[in-house]
Gaussian input, Z-matrix of N, CA and C with variables (Angstrom, degrees):
# hf/3-21g

backbone

0 1
 N
 C     1     B1
 C     2     B2     1     A1
 N     3     B3     2     A2     1     D1
 C     4     B4     3     A3     2     D2
 C     5     B5     4     A4     3     D3
 N     6     B6     5     A5     4     D4
 C     7     B7     6     A6     5     D5
 C     8     B8     7     A7     6     D6
 N     9     B9     8     A8     7     D7
 C    10    B10     9     A9     8     D8
 C    11    B11    10    A10     9     D9
 N    12    B12    11    A11    10    D10
 C    13    B13    12    A12    11    D11
 C    14    B14    13    A13    12    D12
 N    15    B15    14    A14    13    D13
 C    16    B16    15    A15    14    D14
 C    17    B17    16    A16    15    D15
 N    18    B18    17    A17    16    D16
 C    19    B19    18    A18    17    D17
 C    20    B20    19    A19    18    D18
 N    21    B21    20    A20    19    D19
 C    22    B22    21    A21    20    D20
 C    23    B23    22    A22    21    D21
 N    24    B24    23    A23    22    D22
 C    25    B25    24    A24    23    D23
 C    26    B26    25    A25    24    D24
 N    27    B27    26    A26    25    D25
 C    28    B28    27    A27    26    D26
 C    29    B29    28    A28    27    D27
 N    30    B30    29    A29    28    D28
 C    31    B31    30    A30    29    D29
 C    32    B32    31    A31    30    D30
 N    33    B33    32    A32    31    D31
 C    34    B34    33    A33    32    D32
 C    35    B35    34    A34    33    D33
 N    36    B36    35    A35    34    D34
 C    37    B37    36    A36    35    D35
 C    38    B38    37    A37    36    D36
 N    39    B39    38    A38    37    D37
 C    40    B40    39    A39    38    D38
 C    41    B41    40    A40    39    D39
 N    42    B42    41    A41    40    D40
 C    43    B43    42    A42    41    D41
 C    44    B44    43    A43    42    D42
 N    45    B45    44    A44    43    D43
 C    46    B46    45    A45    44    D44
 C    47    B47    46    A46    45    D45
 N    48    B48    47    A47    46    D46
 C    49    B49    48    A48    47    D47
 C    50    B50    49    A49    48    D48
 N    51    B51    50    A50    49    D49
 C    52    B52    51    A51    50    D50
 C    53    B53    52    A52    51    D51
 N    54    B54    53    A53    52    D52
 C    55    B55    54    A54    53    D53
 C    56    B56    55    A55    54    D54
 N    57    B57    56    A56    55    D55
 C    58    B58    57    A57    56    D56
 C    59    B59    58    A58    57    D57
 N    60    B60    59    A59    58    D58
 C    61    B61    60    A60    59    D59
 C    62    B62    61    A61    60    D60
 N    63    B63    62    A62    61    D61
 C    64    B64    63    A63    62    D62
 C    65    B65    64    A64    63    D63
 N    66    B66    65    A65    64    D64
 C    67    B67    66    A66    65    D65
 C    68    B68    67    A67    66    D66
 N    69    B69    68    A68    67    D67
 C    70    B70    69    A69    68    D68
 C    71    B71    70    A70    69    D69
 N    72    B72    71    A71    70    D70
 C    73    B73    72    A72    71    D71
 C    74    B74    73    A73    72    D72
 N    75    B75    74    A74    73    D73
 C    76    B76    75    A75    74    D74
 C    77    B77    76    A76    75    D75
 N    78    B78    77    A77    76    D76
 C    79    B79    78    A78    77    D77
 C    80    B80    79    A79    78    D78
 N    81    B81    80    A80    79    D79
 C    82    B82    81    A81    80    D80
 C    83    B83    82    A82    81    D81
 N    84    B84    83    A83    82    D82
 C    85    B85    84    A84    83    D83
 C    86    B86    85    A85    84    D84
 N    87    B87    86    A86    85    D85
 C    88    B88    87    A87    86    D86
 C    89    B89    88    A88    87    D87
 N    90    B90    89    A89    88    D88
 C    91    B91    90    A90    89    D89
 C    92    B92    91    A91    90    D90
 N    93    B93    92    A92    91    D91
 C    94    B94    93    A93    92    D92
 C    95    B95    94    A94    93    D93
 N    96    B96    95    A95    94    D94
 C    97    B97    96    A96    95    D95
 C    98    B98    97    A97    96    D96
 N    99    B99    98    A98    97    D97
 C   100   B100    99    A99    98    D98
 C   101   B101   100   A100    99    D99
 N   102   B102   101   A101   100   D100
 C   103   B103   102   A102   101   D101
 C   104   B104   103   A103   102   D102
 N   105   B105   104   A104   103   D103
 C   106   B106   105   A105   104   D104
 C   107   B107   106   A106   105   D105
 N   108   B108   107   A107   106   D106
 C   109   B109   108   A108   107   D107
 C   110   B110   109   A109   108   D108
 N   111   B111   110   A110   109   D109
 C   112   B112   111   A111   110   D110
 C   113   B113   112   A112   111   D111
 N   114   B114   113   A113   112   D112
 C   115   B115   114   A114   113   D113
 C   116   B116   115   A115   114   D114
 N   117   B117   116   A116   115   D115
 C   118   B118   117   A117   116   D116
 C   119   B119   118   A118   117   D117
 N   120   B120   119   A119   118   D118
 C   121   B121   120   A120   119   D119
 C   122   B122   121   A121   120   D120
 N   123   B123   122   A122   121   D121
 C   124   B124   123   A123   122   D122
 C   125   B125   124   A124   123   D123
 N   126   B126   125   A125   124   D124
 C   127   B127   126   A126   125   D125
 C   128   B128   127   A127   126   D126
 N   129   B129   128   A128   127   D127
 C   130   B130   129   A129   128   D128
 C   131   B131   130   A130   129   D129
 N   132   B132   131   A131   130   D130
 C   133   B133   132   A132   131   D131
 C   134   B134   133   A133   132   D132
 N   135   B135   134   A134   133   D133
 C   136   B136   135   A135   134   D134
 C   137   B137   136   A136   135   D135
 N   138   B138   137   A137   136   D136
 C   139   B139   138   A138   137   D137
 C   140   B140   139   A139   138   D138
 N   141   B141   140   A140   139   D139
 C   142   B142   141   A141   140   D140
 C   143   B143   142   A142   141   D141
 N   144   B144   143   A143   142   D142
 C   145   B145   144   A144   143   D143
 C   146   B146   145   A145   144   D144
 N   147   B147   146   A146   145   D145
 C   148   B148   147   A147   146   D146
 C   149   B149   148   A148   147   D147
 N   150   B150   149   A149   148   D148
 C   151   B151   150   A150   149   D149
 C   152   B152   151   A151   150   D150
 N   153   B153   152   A152   151   D151
 C   154   B154   153   A153   152   D152
 C   155   B155   154   A154   153   D153
 N   156   B156   155   A155   154   D154
 C   157   B157   156   A156   155   D155
 C   158   B158   157   A157   156   D156
 N   159   B159   158   A158   157   D157
 C   160   B160   159   A159   158   D158
 C   161   B161   160   A160   159   D159
 N   162   B162   161   A161   160   D160
 C   163   B163   162   A162   161   D161
 C   164   B164   163   A163   162   D162
 N   165   B165   164   A164   163   D163
 C   166   B166   165   A165   164   D164
 C   167   B167   166   A166   165   D165
 N   168   B168   167   A167   166   D166
 C   169   B169   168   A168   167   D167
 C   170   B170   169   A169   168   D168
 N   171   B171   170   A170   169   D169
 C   172   B172   171   A171   170   D170
 C   173   B173   172   A172   171   D171
 N   174   B174   173   A173   172   D172
 C   175   B175   174   A174   173   D173
 C   176   B176   175   A175   174   D174
 N   177   B177   176   A176   175   D175
 C   178   B178   177   A177   176   D176
 C   179   B179   178   A178   177   D177
 N   180   B180   179   A179   178   D178
 C   181   B181   180   A180   179   D179
 C   182   B182   181   A181   180   D180
 N   183   B183   182   A182   181   D181
 C   184   B184   183   A183   182   D182
 C   185   B185   184   A184   183   D183
 N   186   B186   185   A185   184   D184
 C   187   B187   186   A186   185   D185
 C   188   B188   187   A187   186   D186
 N   189   B189   188   A188   187   D187
 C   190   B190   189   A189   188   D188
 C   191   B191   190   A190   189   D189
 N   192   B192   191   A191   190   D190
 C   193   B193   192   A192   191   D191
 C   194   B194   193   A193   192   D192
 N   195   B195   194   A194   193   D193
 C   196   B196   195   A195   194   D194
 C   197   B197   196   A196   195   D195
 N   198   B198   197   A197   196   D196
 C   199   B199   198   A198   197   D197
 C   200   B200   199   A199   198   D198
 N   201   B201   200   A200   199   D199
 C   202   B202   201   A201   200   D200
 C   203   B203   202   A202   201   D201
 N   204   B204   203   A203   202   D202
 C   205   B205   204   A204   203   D203
 C   206   B206   205   A205   204   D204
 N   207   B207   206   A206   205   D205
 C   208   B208   207   A207   206   D206
 C   209   B209   208   A208   207   D207
 N   210   B210   209   A209   208   D208
 C   211   B211   210   A210   209   D209
 C   212   B212   211   A211   210   D210
 N   213   B213   212   A212   211   D211
 C   214   B214   213   A213   212   D212
 C   215   B215   214   A214   213   D213
 N   216   B216   215   A215   214   D214
 C   217   B217   216   A216   215   D215
 C   218   B218   217   A217   216   D216
 N   219   B219   218   A218   217   D217
 C   220   B220   219   A219   218   D218
 C   221   B221   220   A220   219   D219
 N   222   B222   221   A221   220   D220
 C   223   B223   222   A222   221   D221
 C   224   B224   223   A223   222   D222
 N   225   B225   224   A224   223   D223
 C   226   B226   225   A225   224   D224
 C   227   B227   226   A226   225   D225
 N   228   B228   227   A227   226   D226
 C   229   B229   228   A228   227   D227
 C   230   B230   229   A229   228   D228
 N   231   B231   230   A230   229   D229
 C   232   B232   231   A231   230   D230
 C   233   B233   232   A232   231   D231
 N   234   B234   233   A233   232   D232
 C   235   B235   234   A234   233   D233
 C   236   B236   235   A235   234   D234
 N   237   B237   236   A236   235   D235
 C   238   B238   237   A237   236   D236
 C   239   B239   238   A238   237   D237
 N   240   B240   239   A239   238   D238
 C   241   B241   240   A240   239   D239
 C   242   B242   241   A241   240   D240
 N   243   B243   242   A242   241   D241
 C   244   B244   243   A243   242   D242
 C   245   B245   244   A244   243   D243
 N   246   B246   245   A245   244   D244
 C   247   B247   246   A246   245   D245
 C   248   B248   247   A247   246   D246
 N   249   B249   248   A248   247   D247
 C   250   B250   249   A249   248   D248
 C   251   B251   250   A250   249   D249
 N   252   B252   251   A251   250   D250
 C   253   B253   252   A252   251   D251
 C   254   B254   253   A253   252   D252
 N   255   B255   254   A254   253   D253
 C   256   B256   255   A255   254   D254
 C   257   B257   256   A256   255   D255
 N   258   B258   257   A257   256   D256
 C   259   B259   258   A258   257   D257
 C   260   B260   259   A259   258   D258
 N   261   B261   260   A260   259   D259
 C   262   B262   261   A261   260   D260
 C   263   B263   262   A262   261   D261
 N   264   B264   263   A263   262   D262
 C   265   B265   264   A264   263   D263
 C   266   B266   265   A265   264   D264
 N   267   B267   266   A266   265   D265
 C   268   B268   267   A267   266   D266
 C   269   B269   268   A268   267   D267
 N   270   B270   269   A269   268   D268
 C   271   B271   270   A270   269   D269
 C   272   B272   271   A271   270   D270
 N   273   B273   272   A272   271   D271
 C   274   B274   273   A273   272   D272
 C   275   B275   274   A274   273   D273
 N   276   B276   275   A275   274   D274
 C   277   B277   276   A276   275   D275
 C   278   B278   277   A277   276   D276
 N   279   B279   278   A278   277   D277
 C   280   B280   279   A279   278   D278
 C   281   B281   280   A280   279   D279
 N   282   B282   281   A281   280   D280
 C   283   B283   282   A282   281   D281
 C   284   B284   283   A283   282   D282
 N   285   B285   284   A284   283   D283
 C   286   B286   285   A285   284   D284
 C   287   B287   286   A286   285   D285
 N   288   B288   287   A287   286   D286
 C   289   B289   288   A288   287   D287
 C   290   B290   289   A289   288   D288
 N   291   B291   290   A290   289   D289
 C   292   B292   291   A291   290   D290
 C   293   B293   292   A292   291   D291
 N   294   B294   293   A293   292   D292
 C   295   B295   294   A294   293   D293
 C   296   B296   295   A295   294   D294
 N   297   B297   296   A296   295   D295
 C   298   B298   297   A297   296   D296
 C   299   B299   298   A298   297   D297

   B1=1.4429
   B2=1.5286
   B3=1.2892
   B4=1.4649
   B5=1.5287
   B6=1.3216
   B7=1.4596
   B8=1.5233
   B9=1.3248
   B10=1.4723
   B11=1.5260
   B12=1.3360
   B13=1.4671
   B14=1.5302
   B15=1.3096
   B16=1.4618
   B17=1.5185
   B18=1.2958
   B19=1.4627
   B20=1.5302
   B21=1.3254
   B22=1.4579
   B23=1.5187
   B24=1.3247
   B25=1.4654
   B26=1.5261
   B27=1.3187
   B28=1.4669
   B29=1.5248
   B30=1.2997
   B31=1.4797
   B32=1.5269
   B33=1.3360
   B34=1.4650
   B35=1.5322
   B36=1.3129
   B37=1.4621
   B38=1.5240
   B39=1.3236
   B40=1.4649
   B41=1.5200
   B42=1.3142
   B43=1.4717
   B44=1.5269
   B45=1.3147
   B46=1.4668
   B47=1.5255
   B48=1.3230
   B49=1.4654
   B50=1.5295
   B51=1.3162
   B52=1.4647
   B53=1.5119
   B54=1.3132
   B55=1.4580
   B56=1.5202
   B57=1.3181
   B58=1.4550
   B59=1.5347
   B60=1.3036
   B61=1.4620
   B62=1.5214
   B63=1.3405
   B64=1.4555
   B65=1.5165
   B66=1.3289
   B67=1.4508
   B68=1.5110
   B69=1.3216
   B70=1.4572
   B71=1.5242
   B72=1.3164
   B73=1.4610
   B74=1.5201
   B75=1.3214
   B76=1.4550
   B77=1.5191
   B78=1.3076
   B79=1.4583
   B80=1.5187
   B81=1.3204
   B82=1.4590
   B83=1.5266
   B84=1.3252
   B85=1.4680
   B86=1.5285
   B87=1.3044
   B88=1.4622
   B89=1.5238
   B90=1.3249
   B91=1.4595
   B92=1.5262
   B93=1.3311
   B94=1.4638
   B95=1.5255
   B96=1.3296
   B97=1.4586
   B98=1.5305
   B99=1.3237
   B100=1.4644
   B101=1.5285
   B102=1.3100
   B103=1.4696
   B104=1.5289
   B105=1.3270
   B106=1.4657
   B107=1.5208
   B108=1.3319
   B109=1.4654
   B110=1.5286
   B111=1.3048
   B112=1.4628
   B113=1.5287
   B114=1.3247
   B115=1.4599
   B116=1.5271
   B117=1.3385
   B118=1.4622
   B119=1.5266
   B120=1.3258
   B121=1.4614
   B122=1.5278
   B123=1.3061
   B124=1.4652
   B125=1.5311
   B126=1.3217
   B127=1.4581
   B128=1.5138
   B129=1.3443
   B130=1.4598
   B131=1.5295
   B132=1.3319
   B133=1.4666
   B134=1.5228
   B135=1.3164
   B136=1.4660
   B137=1.5284
   B138=1.3330
   B139=1.4559
   B140=1.5223
   B141=1.3244
   B142=1.4676
   B143=1.5230
   B144=1.3241
   B145=1.4646
   B146=1.5265
   B147=1.3068
   B148=1.4730
   B149=1.5218
   B150=1.3222
   B151=1.4592
   B152=1.5286
   B153=1.3260
   B154=1.4662
   B155=1.5253
   B156=1.3002
   B157=1.4588
   B158=1.5206
   B159=1.3232
   B160=1.4575
   B161=1.5246
   B162=1.3320
   B163=1.4654
   B164=1.5346
   B165=1.3139
   B166=1.4697
   B167=1.5208
   B168=1.3358
   B169=1.4666
   B170=1.5279
   B171=1.3173
   B172=1.4642
   B173=1.5311
   B174=1.3235
   B175=1.4656
   B176=1.5351
   B177=1.3138
   B178=1.4683
   B179=1.5283
   B180=1.3440
   B181=1.4600
   B182=1.5294
   B183=1.3181
   B184=1.4623
   B185=1.5269
   B186=1.3282
   B187=1.4644
   B188=1.5206
   B189=1.3069
   B190=1.4496
   B191=1.5203
   B192=1.3238
   B193=1.4676
   B194=1.5149
   B195=1.3033
   B196=1.4498
   B197=1.5127
   B198=1.3261
   B199=1.4521
   B200=1.5264
   B201=1.3046
   B202=1.4587
   B203=1.5284
   B204=1.3188
   B205=1.4623
   B206=1.5214
   B207=1.3293
   B208=1.4659
   B209=1.5300
   B210=1.3302
   B211=1.4630
   B212=1.5249
   B213=1.3280
   B214=1.4765
   B215=1.5278
   B216=1.3168
   B217=1.4669
   B218=1.5292
   B219=1.3207
   B220=1.4641
   B221=1.5246
   B222=1.3225
   B223=1.4613
   B224=1.5274
   B225=1.3185
   B226=1.4712
   B227=1.5253
   B228=1.3224
   B229=1.4669
   B230=1.5248
   B231=1.3367
   B232=1.4550
   B233=1.5108
   B234=1.3187
   B235=1.4677
   B236=1.5231
   B237=1.3271
   B238=1.4598
   B239=1.5237
   B240=1.3156
   B241=1.4648
   B242=1.5226
   B243=1.3308
   B244=1.4650
   B245=1.5222
   B246=1.3167
   B247=1.4566
   B248=1.5246
   B249=1.3260
   B250=1.4626
   B251=1.5304
   B252=1.3195
   B253=1.4577
   B254=1.5137
   B255=1.3257
   B256=1.4706
   B257=1.5209
   B258=1.3292
   B259=1.4645
   B260=1.5297
   B261=1.3160
   B262=1.4622
   B263=1.5249
   B264=1.3378
   B265=1.4591
   B266=1.5202
   B267=1.3229
   B268=1.4484
   B269=1.5161
   B270=1.3113
   B271=1.4591
   B272=1.5222
   B273=1.3180
   B274=1.4582
   B275=1.5193
   B276=1.2900
   B277=1.4529
   B278=1.5183
   B279=1.3178
   B280=1.4593
   B281=1.5269
   B282=1.3052
   B283=1.4566
   B284=1.5292
   B285=1.3077
   B286=1.4543
   B287=1.5263
   B288=1.3367
   B289=1.4690
   B290=1.5326
   B291=1.3084
   B292=1.4736
   B293=1.5196
   B294=1.3360
   B295=1.4709
   B296=1.5122
   B297=1.3493
   B298=1.4644
   B299=1.4906
   A1=108.04
   A2=115.86
   A3=120.86
   A4=110.43
   A5=115.62
   A6=120.54
   A7=110.65
   A8=116.91
   A9=120.63
   A10=110.82
   A11=117.42
   A12=120.90
   A13=110.58
   A14=116.30
   A15=120.89
   A16=110.61
   A17=116.43
   A18=121.70
   A19=110.36
   A20=116.88
   A21=121.31
   A22=112.18
   A23=116.73
   A24=120.79
   A25=109.93
   A26=116.96
   A27=120.54
   A28=110.96
   A29=116.67
   A30=120.06
   A31=111.08
   A32=117.19
   A33=120.68
   A34=110.62
   A35=116.84
   A36=121.19
   A37=110.22
   A38=116.98
   A39=121.89
   A40=113.31
   A41=117.80
   A42=120.09
   A43=113.39
   A44=118.04
   A45=120.10
   A46=109.84
   A47=116.93
   A48=119.46
   A49=111.63
   A50=115.58
   A51=120.84
   A52=114.79
   A53=118.47
   A54=121.83
   A55=109.18
   A56=115.71
   A57=120.55
   A58=107.82
   A59=117.17
   A60=121.51
   A61=107.79
   A62=115.67
   A63=120.42
   A64=112.90
   A65=118.22
   A66=118.83
   A67=112.22
   A68=114.87
   A69=122.47
   A70=110.37
   A71=115.79
   A72=122.02
   A73=109.71
   A74=116.29
   A75=121.13
   A76=109.91
   A77=114.81
   A78=122.73
   A79=105.84
   A80=115.44
   A81=120.80
   A82=110.56
   A83=116.98
   A84=119.98
   A85=110.89
   A86=116.36
   A87=121.95
   A88=108.81
   A89=116.34
   A90=122.18
   A91=109.60
   A92=116.20
   A93=120.04
   A94=112.27
   A95=117.39
   A96=122.41
   A97=109.32
   A98=118.05
   A99=120.80
   A100=113.93
   A101=117.91
   A102=120.40
   A103=111.50
   A104=117.14
   A105=121.11
   A106=112.86
   A107=117.77
   A108=120.41
   A109=112.74
   A110=116.14
   A111=119.86
   A112=110.98
   A113=116.69
   A114=120.93
   A115=111.81
   A116=117.88
   A117=121.64
   A118=109.56
   A119=116.29
   A120=121.27
   A121=111.24
   A122=116.15
   A123=120.10
   A124=110.14
   A125=116.65
   A126=120.87
   A127=112.33
   A128=117.10
   A129=119.36
   A130=110.52
   A131=116.79
   A132=119.61
   A133=110.42
   A134=117.07
   A135=120.73
   A136=111.41
   A137=117.17
   A138=120.63
   A139=109.91
   A140=116.31
   A141=119.52
   A142=111.05
   A143=116.92
   A144=120.52
   A145=110.67
   A146=117.38
   A147=120.76
   A148=111.39
   A149=115.74
   A150=119.38
   A151=111.56
   A152=117.63
   A153=120.26
   A154=110.32
   A155=117.10
   A156=121.87
   A157=112.63
   A158=117.42
   A159=120.44
   A160=115.20
   A161=117.34
   A162=121.51
   A163=106.52
   A164=114.36
   A165=121.51
   A166=113.27
   A167=118.29
   A168=120.78
   A169=112.23
   A170=117.10
   A171=122.39
   A172=109.01
   A173=116.13
   A174=118.93
   A175=112.44
   A176=118.40
   A177=123.85
   A178=112.69
   A179=117.32
   A180=120.73
   A181=113.51
   A182=117.09
   A183=120.47
   A184=113.12
   A185=114.51
   A186=122.88
   A187=106.32
   A188=116.54
   A189=121.89
   A190=107.71
   A191=114.95
   A192=119.80
   A193=108.40
   A194=115.60
   A195=121.43
   A196=110.81
   A197=113.84
   A198=121.35
   A199=107.42
   A200=117.20
   A201=121.75
   A202=113.20
   A203=118.12
   A204=120.08
   A205=114.58
   A206=118.57
   A207=119.18
   A208=114.01
   A209=117.04
   A210=119.56
   A211=113.56
   A212=117.75
   A213=119.12
   A214=111.03
   A215=117.39
   A216=121.01
   A217=109.25
   A218=117.04
   A219=120.71
   A220=110.89
   A221=117.50
   A222=120.97
   A223=110.36
   A224=116.38
   A225=119.95
   A226=111.47
   A227=116.84
   A228=121.36
   A229=112.99
   A230=117.86
   A231=120.23
   A232=117.43
   A233=118.76
   A234=120.56
   A235=110.72
   A236=115.71
   A237=121.30
   A238=111.21
   A239=116.30
   A240=122.84
   A241=107.41
   A242=117.19
   A243=121.79
   A244=108.34
   A245=115.89
   A246=121.74
   A247=107.76
   A248=116.62
   A249=120.89
   A250=111.74
   A251=116.39
   A252=121.21
   A253=113.89
   A254=117.45
   A255=120.20
   A256=110.83
   A257=117.70
   A258=120.96
   A259=111.00
   A260=116.54
   A261=121.38
   A262=111.86
   A263=116.17
   A264=121.23
   A265=114.47
   A266=118.29
   A267=121.30
   A268=112.18
   A269=115.28
   A270=121.39
   A271=110.27
   A272=116.53
   A273=121.54
   A274=109.40
   A275=114.85
   A276=121.33
   A277=106.09
   A278=115.58
   A279=119.96
   A280=109.98
   A281=114.53
   A282=120.76
   A283=109.16
   A284=115.80
   A285=120.53
   A286=113.19
   A287=117.48
   A288=121.33
   A289=108.44
   A290=116.02
   A291=120.42
   A292=112.44
   A293=117.25
   A294=119.24
   A295=112.74
   A296=119.16
   A297=120.82
   A298=112.09
   D1=135.45
   D2=-179.26
   D3=-81.43
   D4=164.37
   D5=176.39
   D6=-60.88
   D7=-40.37
   D8=179.98
   D9=-62.93
   D10=-41.65
   D11=177.76
   D12=-64.73
   D13=-42.72
   D14=178.97
   D15=-62.88
   D16=-43.99
   D17=178.49
   D18=-60.13
   D19=-44.18
   D20=179.07
   D21=-62.07
   D22=-43.91
   D23=178.33
   D24=-63.75
   D25=-42.65
   D26=179.09
   D27=-60.75
   D28=-40.55
   D29=178.59
   D30=-65.59
   D31=-39.46
   D32=178.25
   D33=-64.49
   D34=-41.73
   D35=-179.74
   D36=-68.54
   D37=-39.43
   D38=-176.09
   D39=-58.83
   D40=-28.59
   D41=-176.74
   D42=-95.90
   D43=1.88
   D44=178.35
   D45=-66.52
   D46=133.96
   D47=-179.19
   D48=-68.14
   D49=140.67
   D50=175.92
   D51=77.06
   D52=9.77
   D53=-178.06
   D54=-123.35
   D55=131.26
   D56=177.95
   D57=-119.90
   D58=110.21
   D59=179.10
   D60=-78.11
   D61=125.72
   D62=-177.60
   D63=-112.67
   D64=-10.20
   D65=-179.32
   D66=167.04
   D67=-158.60
   D68=-176.92
   D69=-126.87
   D70=159.27
   D71=179.33
   D72=-138.24
   D73=144.17
   D74=172.62
   D75=-145.06
   D76=157.54
   D77=170.42
   D78=-124.58
   D79=121.47
   D80=-178.64
   D81=-79.23
   D82=159.40
   D83=175.35
   D84=-59.96
   D85=149.86
   D86=177.49
   D87=-78.92
   D88=118.45
   D89=-179.64
   D90=-135.20
   D91=164.24
   D92=179.36
   D93=-73.37
   D94=-35.89
   D95=-178.00
   D96=-110.43
   D97=110.17
   D98=-177.56
   D99=-55.26
   D100=-27.94
   D101=179.66
   D102=-62.18
   D103=-23.64
   D104=-179.95
   D105=-65.43
   D106=-21.45
   D107=-178.00
   D108=-105.40
   D109=9.64
   D110=178.06
   D111=-54.21
   D112=-38.55
   D113=-178.54
   D114=-58.91
   D115=-32.65
   D116=179.12
   D117=-65.67
   D118=-48.02
   D119=-178.65
   D120=-67.68
   D121=-42.11
   D122=178.26
   D123=-62.49
   D124=-41.95
   D125=179.94
   D126=-62.06
   D127=-40.07
   D128=179.18
   D129=-68.85
   D130=-39.62
   D131=177.20
   D132=-61.07
   D133=-43.92
   D134=179.52
   D135=-65.19
   D136=-37.62
   D137=176.29
   D138=-62.87
   D139=-44.49
   D140=178.94
   D141=-59.41
   D142=-42.16
   D143=179.79
   D144=-60.48
   D145=-40.24
   D146=177.59
   D147=-67.15
   D148=-43.54
   D149=-178.52
   D150=-67.77
   D151=-32.66
   D152=177.51
   D153=-58.11
   D154=-37.80
   D155=-178.60
   D156=-81.84
   D157=-27.23
   D158=-170.81
   D159=-107.85
   D160=-18.56
   D161=178.05
   D162=-132.19
   D163=74.25
   D164=-173.64
   D165=-71.68
   D166=-8.08
   D167=179.22
   D168=-67.81
   D169=-15.86
   D170=-179.46
   D171=-109.71
   D172=155.30
   D173=-177.93
   D174=-80.52
   D175=-35.06
   D176=-179.88
   D177=56.35
   D178=27.69
   D179=-177.75
   D180=-72.09
   D181=-31.18
   D182=-171.27
   D183=-102.95
   D184=142.65
   D185=169.95
   D186=-127.24
   D187=100.99
   D188=179.76
   D189=-92.31
   D190=105.09
   D191=-178.20
   D192=-159.35
   D193=144.51
   D194=-179.47
   D195=105.34
   D196=134.73
   D197=177.80
   D198=-128.62
   D199=-175.46
   D200=-173.57
   D201=-47.20
   D202=-42.56
   D203=-174.63
   D204=-82.76
   D205=-17.67
   D206=-175.00
   D207=-134.94
   D208=14.42
   D209=-174.64
   D210=-61.71
   D211=-33.28
   D212=-177.59
   D213=-65.25
   D214=-39.90
   D215=176.94
   D216=-67.20
   D217=-40.86
   D218=178.88
   D219=-61.23
   D220=-42.19
   D221=178.03
   D222=-62.81
   D223=-42.56
   D224=177.31
   D225=-58.88
   D226=-30.27
   D227=-178.86
   D228=-93.50
   D229=5.54
   D230=172.31
   D231=110.62
   D232=11.03
   D233=179.69
   D234=-58.58
   D235=138.19
   D236=173.16
   D237=-108.11
   D238=-15.87
   D239=176.98
   D240=-136.36
   D241=130.74
   D242=174.56
   D243=-124.84
   D244=153.45
   D245=-179.56
   D246=-112.79
   D247=106.19
   D248=-174.12
   D249=-125.47
   D250=38.94
   D251=-177.48
   D252=-57.05
   D253=-43.67
   D254=-177.96
   D255=-65.58
   D256=-33.99
   D257=178.18
   D258=-66.16
   D259=-30.84
   D260=-179.14
   D261=-88.89
   D262=-47.31
   D263=-171.06
   D264=-102.45
   D265=-9.11
   D266=-178.10
   D267=87.20
   D268=-179.91
   D269=-179.99
   D270=-64.16
   D271=148.61
   D272=176.19
   D273=-75.13
   D274=143.89
   D275=172.24
   D276=-105.93
   D277=115.76
   D278=-177.51
   D279=-90.15
   D280=141.75
   D281=178.34
   D282=-56.97
   D283=129.66
   D284=179.04
   D285=87.58
   D286=-1.36
   D287=-179.86
   D288=-77.42
   D289=120.66
   D290=-178.11
   D291=-101.99
   D292=7.78
   D293=-176.73
   D294=-89.87
   D295=-2.43
   D296=-178.73
   D297=-100.72

């Protein structure tokens, strides 16, 4: 998707009634070395910076990015929200899973 397409979609979303856009979210690919996905987080931060200037109808305050395995890199790249459920609650036990 091009920047122009993204900008257009953001403008369409910004005018929807009853919706307040507060930022962007991404989930990076699962890799062994979190530094390998830094480009994903940096890219979203840079996109947000562009959208802040070009789609002022939204606040763009939040960057939700980073999970248990890569949250530190995401924070370094500007994350304001991280998802670290597994770090707090442990691995999920799925119904019917016989490996635990």
